PDB file as gemmi writes it, atoms N, CA and C in Angstrom:
CRYST1    1.000    1.000    1.000  90.00  90.00  90.00 P 1                      
ATOM      1  N   MET A   1       0.823  -1.065  -0.036  1.00  0.00           N  
ATOM      2  CA  MET A   1      -0.056   0.008   0.031  1.00  0.00           C  
ATOM      3  C   MET A   1       0.872   1.398   0.095  1.00  0.00           C  
ATOM      4  N   THR A   2       0.374   2.320  -0.863  1.00  0.00           N  
ATOM      5  CA  THR A   2       1.257   3.519  -0.803  1.00  0.00           C  
ATOM      6  C   THR A   2       0.662   4.310   0.345  1.00  0.00           C  
ATOM      7  N   PRO A   3       1.814   5.304   0.579  1.00  0.00           N  
ATOM      8  CA  PRO A   3       1.165   6.282   1.496  1.00  0.00           C  
ATOM      9  C   PRO A   3      -0.088   6.940   1.338  1.00  0.00           C  
ATOM     10  N   THR A   4      -0.366   7.280   0.093  1.00  0.00           N  
ATOM     11  CA  THR A   4      -1.727   7.990  -0.243  1.00  0.00           C  
ATOM     12  C   THR A   4      -2.666   7.055   0.025  1.00  0.00           C  
ATOM     13  N   THR A   5      -2.480   5.755  -0.350  1.00  0.00           N  
ATOM     14  CA  THR A   5      -3.846   4.937  -0.160  1.00  0.00           C  
ATOM     15  C   THR A   5      -3.823   4.793   1.423  1.00  0.00           C  
ATOM     16  N   LEU A   6      -2.933   4.432   2.222  1.00  0.00           N  
ATOM     17  CA  LEU A   6      -3.059   4.610   3.804  1.00  0.00           C  
ATOM     18  C   LEU A   6      -3.748   5.602   4.132  1.00  0.00           C  
ATOM     19  N   GLY A   7      -3.320   6.959   3.413  1.00  0.00           N  
ATOM     20  CA  GLY A   7      -4.016   8.221   4.239  1.00  0.00           C  
ATOM     21  C   GLY A   7      -5.531   8.100   3.751  1.00  0.00           C  
ATOM     22  N   LEU A   8      -5.851   7.956   2.552  1.00  0.00           N  
ATOM     23  CA  LEU A   8      -7.081   7.956   2.164  1.00  0.00           C  
ATOM     24  C   LEU A   8      -8.018   6.875   2.801  1.00  0.00           C  
ATOM     25  N   LEU A   9      -7.552   5.915   3.256  1.00  0.00           N  
ATOM     26  CA  LEU A   9      -8.309   4.754   4.004  1.00  0.00           C  
ATOM     27  C   LEU A   9      -8.405   5.316   5.391  1.00  0.00           C  
ATOM     28  N   ALA A  10      -7.467   5.847   6.255  1.00  0.00           N  
ATOM     29  CA  ALA A  10      -7.520   6.397   7.304  1.00  0.00           C  
ATOM     30  C   ALA A  10      -8.618   7.433   7.545  1.00  0.00           C  
ATOM     31  N   LEU A  11      -8.562   8.383   6.527  1.00  0.00           N  
ATOM     32  CA  LEU A  11      -9.680   9.381   6.259  1.00  0.00           C  
ATOM     33  C   LEU A  11     -10.923   8.766   6.008  1.00  0.00           C  
ATOM     34  N   SER A  12     -11.166   7.736   5.385  1.00  0.00           N  
ATOM     35  CA  SER A  12     -12.347   7.186   4.985  1.00  0.00           C  
ATOM     36  C   SER A  12     -12.913   6.630   6.401  1.00  0.00           C  
ATOM     37  N   LEU A  13     -12.101   6.249   7.290  1.00  0.00           N  
ATOM     38  CA  LEU A  13     -12.464   5.563   8.437  1.00  0.00           C  
ATOM     39  C   LEU A  13     -12.605   6.800   9.693  1.00  0.00           C  
ATOM     40  N   TYR A  14     -11.836   7.887   9.420  1.00  0.00           N  
ATOM     41  CA  TYR A  14     -11.944   8.843  10.492  1.00  0.00           C  
ATOM     42  C   TYR A  14     -13.063   9.818  10.212  1.00  0.00           C  
ATOM     43  N   ILE A  15     -13.253  10.124   9.248  1.00  0.00           N  
ATOM     44  CA  ILE A  15     -14.644  10.867   9.289  1.00  0.00           C  
ATOM     45  C   ILE A  15     -16.020  10.259   9.781  1.00  0.00           C  
ATOM     46  N   PRO A  16     -16.482   9.302   9.139  1.00  0.00           N  
ATOM     47  CA  PRO A  16     -17.693   8.648   9.531  1.00  0.00           C  
ATOM     48  C   PRO A  16     -17.617   8.384  11.041  1.00  0.00           C  
ATOM     49  N   PHE A  17     -16.616   8.009  11.507  1.00  0.00           N  
ATOM     50  CA  PHE A  17     -16.348   7.744  13.183  1.00  0.00           C  
ATOM     51  C   PHE A  17     -16.636   9.082  13.791  1.00  0.00           C  
ATOM     52  N   GLY A  18     -15.935   9.952  13.255  1.00  0.00           N  
ATOM     53  CA  GLY A  18     -15.836  11.237  14.061  1.00  0.00           C  
ATOM     54  C   GLY A  18     -17.372  11.948  13.788  1.00  0.00           C  
ATOM     55  N   VAL A  19     -18.214  11.743  12.773  1.00  0.00           N  
ATOM     56  CA  VAL A  19     -19.310  12.209  12.769  1.00  0.00           C  
ATOM     57  C   VAL A  19     -20.224  11.541  13.620  1.00  0.00           C  
ATOM     58  N   LEU A  20     -20.078  10.310  13.922  1.00  0.00           N  
ATOM     59  CA  LEU A  20     -20.587   9.326  14.907  1.00  0.00           C  
ATOM     60  C   LEU A  20     -20.717  10.018  16.337  1.00  0.00           C  
ATOM     61  N   PHE A  21     -19.172   9.749  16.557  1.00  0.00           N  
ATOM     62  CA  PHE A  21     -18.921  10.288  18.073  1.00  0.00           C  
ATOM     63  C   PHE A  21     -19.520  11.754  18.312  1.00  0.00           C  
ATOM     64  N   TYR A  22     -19.335  12.713  17.164  1.00  0.00           N  
ATOM     65  CA  TYR A  22     -19.864  14.201  17.541  1.00  0.00           C  
ATOM     66  C   TYR A  22     -21.490  13.906  17.862  1.00  0.00           C  
ATOM     67  N   GLY A  23     -21.848  13.351  16.926  1.00  0.00           N  
ATOM     68  CA  GLY A  23     -23.697  13.201  16.680  1.00  0.00           C  
ATOM     69  C   GLY A  23     -23.931  12.579  18.277  1.00  0.00           C  
ATOM     70  N   MET A  24     -23.143  11.402  18.910  1.00  0.00           N  
ATOM     71  CA  MET A  24     -23.529  10.790  20.048  1.00  0.00           C  
ATOM     72  C   MET A  24     -23.090  11.740  21.209  1.00  0.00           C  
ATOM     73  N   SER A  25     -22.399  12.711  21.262  1.00  0.00           N  
ATOM     74  CA  SER A  25     -22.048  13.359  22.227  1.00  0.00           C  
ATOM     75  C   SER A  25     -22.902  14.648  22.057  1.00  0.00           C  
ATOM     76  N   SER A  26     -23.516  15.064  21.090  1.00  0.00           N  
ATOM     77  CA  SER A  26     -24.669  16.035  21.185  1.00  0.00           C  
ATOM     78  C   SER A  26     -25.874  15.478  21.236  1.00  0.00           C  
ATOM     79  N   VAL A  27     -26.032  14.306  21.289  1.00  0.00           N  
ATOM     80  CA  VAL A  27     -27.283  13.587  21.731  1.00  0.00           C  
ATOM     81  C   VAL A  27     -27.387  13.360  23.213  1.00  0.00           C  
ATOM     82  N   ALA A  28     -26.251  13.366  23.828  1.00  0.00           N  
ATOM     83  CA  ALA A  28     -26.180  13.187  25.154  1.00  0.00           C  
ATOM     84  C   ALA A  28     -26.117  14.412  25.854  1.00  0.00           C  
ATOM     85  N   ARG A  29     -25.544  15.628  25.352  1.00  0.00           N  
ATOM     86  CA  ARG A  29     -25.489  16.810  25.785  1.00  0.00           C  
ATOM     87  C   ARG A  29     -26.998  17.562  25.890  1.00  0.00           C  
ATOM     88  N   ARG A  30     -27.685  17.113  24.963  1.00  0.00           N  
ATOM     89  CA  ARG A  30     -29.313  17.435  24.726  1.00  0.00           C  
ATOM     90  C   ARG A  30     -30.089  16.677  25.915  1.00  0.00           C  
ATOM     91  N   ALA A  31     -29.672  15.453  26.049  1.00  0.00           N  
ATOM     92  CA  ALA A  31     -30.403  14.556  27.231  1.00  0.00           C  
ATOM     93  C   ALA A  31     -30.044  15.324  28.561  1.00  0.00           C  
ATOM     94  N   ASP A  32     -28.727  15.794  28.441  1.00  0.00           N  
ATOM     95  CA  ASP A  32     -28.430  16.109  29.817  1.00  0.00           C  
ATOM     96  C   ASP A  32     -29.359  17.643  29.960  1.00  0.00           C  
ATOM     97  N   THR A  33     -29.461  18.325  28.917  1.00  0.00           N  
ATOM     98  CA  THR A  33     -29.978  19.604  28.950  1.00  0.00           C  
ATOM     99  C   THR A  33     -31.439  19.450  29.546  1.00  0.00           C  
ATOM    100  N   LEU A  34     -32.025  18.449  28.659  1.00  0.00           N  
ATOM    101  CA  LEU A  34     -33.595  17.997  29.083  1.00  0.00           C  
ATOM    102  C   LEU A  34     -33.745  17.784  30.417  1.00  0.00           C  
ATOM    103  N   ASP A  35     -32.873  16.894  30.978  1.00  0.00           N  
ATOM    104  CA  ASP A  35     -32.953  16.137  32.247  1.00  0.00           C  
ATOM    105  C   ASP A  35     -32.667  17.544  33.437  1.00  0.00           C  
ATOM    106  N   ALA A  36     -31.939  18.329  32.850  1.00  0.00           N  
ATOM    107  CA  ALA A  36     -31.966  19.635  33.945  1.00  0.00           C  
ATOM    108  C   ALA A  36     -32.998  20.382  34.105  1.00  0.00           C  
ATOM    109  N   LYS A  37     -33.557  20.659  32.751  1.00  0.00           N  
ATOM    110  CA  LYS A  37     -34.917  21.215  32.594  1.00  0.00           C  
ATOM    111  C   LYS A  37     -35.983  20.778  33.317  1.00  0.00           C  
ATOM    112  N   ALA A  38     -36.093  19.236  33.394  1.00  0.00           N  
ATOM    113  CA  ALA A  38     -37.173  18.751  33.915  1.00  0.00           C  
ATOM    114  C   ALA A  38     -36.922  18.709  35.295  1.00  0.00           C  
ATOM    115  N   ARG A  39     -35.651  18.692  35.855  1.00  0.00           N  
ATOM    116  CA  ARG A  39     -35.482  18.713  37.496  1.00  0.00           C  
ATOM    117  C   ARG A  39     -35.842  20.075  37.867  1.00  0.00           C  
ATOM    118  N   ALA A  40     -35.463  21.406  36.963  1.00  0.00           N  
ATOM    119  CA  ALA A  40     -36.006  22.305  37.498  1.00  0.00           C  
ATOM    120  C   ALA A  40     -37.475  22.767  37.613  1.00  0.00           C  
ATOM    121  N   ILE A  41     -38.263  22.113  36.548  1.00  0.00           N  
ATOM    122  CA  ILE A  41     -39.513  22.335  36.554  1.00  0.00           C  
ATOM    123  C   ILE A  41     -40.027  21.444  37.676  1.00  0.00           C  
ATOM    124  N   ALA A  42     -39.598  20.098  38.100  1.00  0.00           N  
ATOM    125  CA  ALA A  42     -39.942  19.453  39.197  1.00  0.00           C  
ATOM    126  C   ALA A  42     -39.974  20.181  40.429  1.00  0.00           C  
ATOM    127  N   LYS A  43     -38.592  20.675  40.679  1.00  0.00           N  
ATOM    128  CA  LYS A  43     -38.480  21.460  41.785  1.00  0.00           C  
ATOM    129  C   LYS A  43     -39.116  22.622  42.102  1.00  0.00           C  
ATOM    130  N   GLN A  44     -39.524  23.372  40.696  1.00  0.00           N  
ATOM    131  CA  GLN A  44     -40.487  24.401  40.961  1.00  0.00           C  
ATOM    132  C   GLN A  44     -41.955  24.124  41.329  1.00  0.00           C  
ATOM    133  N   ASN A  45     -42.670  23.139  40.685  1.00  0.00           N  
ATOM    134  CA  ASN A  45     -43.566  22.404  41.104  1.00  0.00           C  
ATOM    135  C   ASN A  45     -43.967  22.264  42.618  1.00  0.00           C  
ATOM    136  N   LEU A  46     -42.663  21.646  43.045  1.00  0.00           N  
ATOM    137  CA  LEU A  46     -42.562  20.895  44.452  1.00  0.00           C  
ATOM    138  C   LEU A  46     -42.889  22.455  45.341  1.00  0.00           C  
ATOM    139  N   ARG A  47     -42.027  23.300  45.069  1.00  0.00           N  
ATOM    140  CA  ARG A  47     -42.277  24.672  45.519  1.00  0.00           C  
ATOM    141  C   ARG A  47     -43.483  25.314  45.736  1.00  0.00           C  
ATOM    142  N   ARG A  48     -44.175  25.092  44.309  1.00  0.00           N  
ATOM    143  CA  ARG A  48     -45.628  25.643  44.384  1.00  0.00           C  
ATOM    144  C   ARG A  48     -46.492  24.821  45.515  1.00  0.00           C  
ATOM    145  N   ARG A  49     -46.532  23.474  45.079  1.00  0.00           N  
ATOM    146  CA  ARG A  49     -47.041  22.828  46.248  1.00  0.00           C  
ATOM    147  C   ARG A  49     -47.075  22.898  47.592  1.00  0.00           C  
ATOM    148  N   ARG A  50     -45.829  23.168  47.747  1.00  0.00           N  
ATOM    149  CA  ARG A  50     -45.904  23.643  49.349  1.00  0.00           C  
ATOM    150  C   ARG A  50     -46.152  24.780  49.883  1.00  0.00           C  
ATOM    151  N   ALA A  51     -45.982  25.717  48.845  1.00  0.00           N  
ATOM    152  CA  ALA A  51     -46.483  27.203  49.042  1.00  0.00           C  
ATOM    153  C   ALA A  51     -48.286  26.982  49.227  1.00  0.00           C  
ATOM    154  N   GLU A  52     -48.722  26.312  48.166  1.00  0.00           N  
ATOM    155  CA  GLU A  52     -50.286  26.250  48.398  1.00  0.00           C  
ATOM    156  C   GLU A  52     -50.651  25.502  49.478  1.00  0.00           C  
ATOM    157  N   ARG A  53     -49.822  24.449  49.874  1.00  0.00           N  
ATOM    158  CA  ARG A  53     -50.425  23.768  51.148  1.00  0.00           C  
ATOM    159  C   ARG A  53     -50.195  24.765  52.446  1.00  0.00           C  
ATOM    160  N   ALA A  54     -49.250  25.692  52.583  1.00  0.00           N  
ATOM    161  CA  ALA A  54     -48.946  26.506  53.670  1.00  0.00           C  
ATOM    162  C   ALA A  54     -50.091  27.384  53.548  1.00  0.00           C  
ATOM    163  N   ASN A  55     -50.421  28.293  52.352  1.00  0.00           N  
ATOM    164  CA  ASN A  55     -51.764  29.026  52.164  1.00  0.00           C  
ATOM    165  C   ASN A  55     -52.814  28.436  52.479  1.00  0.00           C  
ATOM    166  N   ALA A  56     -53.181  27.097  52.152  1.00  0.00           N  
ATOM    167  CA  ALA A  56     -54.416  26.586  52.445  1.00  0.00           C  
ATOM    168  C   ALA A  56     -54.183  26.419  54.209  1.00  0.00           C  
ATOM    169  N   ARG A  57     -53.159  26.119  54.732  1.00  0.00           N  
ATOM    170  CA  ARG A  57     -53.364  25.968  56.368  1.00  0.00           C  
ATOM    171  C   ARG A  57     -53.530  27.206  56.767  1.00  0.00           C  
ATOM    172  N   HIS A  58     -53.038  28.350  56.388  1.00  0.00           N  
ATOM    173  CA  HIS A  58     -53.347  29.681  57.036  1.00  0.00           C  
ATOM    174  C   HIS A  58     -54.627  30.157  56.918  1.00  0.00           C  
ATOM    175  N   ALA A  59     -55.313  29.557  55.703  1.00  0.00           N  
ATOM    176  CA  ALA A  59     -56.613  30.085  55.161  1.00  0.00           C  
ATOM    177  C   ALA A  59     -57.598  29.456  56.496  1.00  0.00           C  
ATOM    178  N   PHE A  60     -57.160  28.311  56.573  1.00  0.00           N  
ATOM    179  CA  PHE A  60     -58.145  27.548  57.634  1.00  0.00           C  
ATOM    180  C   PHE A  60     -57.804  28.054  58.881  1.00  0.00           C  
ATOM    181  N   ALA A  61     -56.704  28.588  59.368  1.00  0.00           N  
ATOM    182  CA  ALA A  61     -56.287  29.094  60.472  1.00  0.00           C  
ATOM    183  C   ALA A  61     -57.258  30.495  60.510  1.00  0.00           C  
ATOM    184  N   GLY A  62     -57.343  31.084  59.555  1.00  0.00           N  
ATOM    185  CA  GLY A  62     -58.177  32.194  59.481  1.00  0.00           C  
ATOM    186  C   GLY A  62     -59.591  32.033  59.817  1.00  0.00           C  
ATOM    187  N   TRP A  63     -59.999  31.026  59.204  1.00  0.00           N  
ATOM    188  CA  TRP A  63     -61.477  30.713  59.057  1.00  0.00           C  
ATOM    189  C   TRP A  63     -61.894  30.087  60.725  1.00  0.00           C  
ATOM    190  N   GLY A  64     -60.885  29.424  61.333  1.00  0.00           N  
ATOM    191  CA  GLY A  64     -61.099  29.152  62.712  1.00  0.00           C  
ATOM    192  C   GLY A  64     -61.081  30.146  63.509  1.00  0.00           C  
ATOM    193  N   LEU A  65     -60.437  31.268  63.367  1.00  0.00           N  
ATOM    194  CA  LEU A  65     -60.562  32.348  64.400  1.00  0.00           C  
ATOM    195  C   LEU A  65     -61.569  33.006  64.096  1.00  0.00           C  
ATOM    196  N   ALA A  66     -62.320  33.142  62.711  1.00  0.00           N  
ATOM    197  CA  ALA A  66     -63.411  33.990  62.565  1.00  0.00           C  
ATOM    198  C   ALA A  66     -64.616  33.026  63.058  1.00  0.00           C  
ATOM    199  N   VAL A  67     -64.514  31.770  63.116  1.00  0.00           N  
ATOM    200  CA  VAL A  67     -65.741  31.289  63.611  1.00  0.00           C  
ATOM    201  C   VAL A  67     -65.911  31.344  65.256  1.00  0.00           C  
ATOM    202  N   VAL A  68     -64.778  31.161  65.791  1.00  0.00           N  
ATOM    203  CA  VAL A  68     -64.648  31.357  67.382  1.00  0.00           C  
ATOM    204  C   VAL A  68     -64.752  32.747  67.732  1.00  0.00           C  
TER     205      VAL A  68                                                      
END                                                                             
C-alpha cells in the first residue's frame, strides 16, 4: 500500500467515526439539558405545592379564628 492509499483509508474511516461520535456527544448533551430542565420544573412544582399547602393551612387557621 502506498502512503496515499493509507492516508485515504485512514481518512475514510476517521470521518464517519468522527461524525458518529460527535452526534452521540451532542445527543448526550441534549439529554443532559432536557434532564436539567425537567429537574428544574419538578423543583418549581414542588415549591408551588408546598406554598399552596401552607397558604391553605393559613386560610383554615383564619377561618377557625373567624368562627370562634
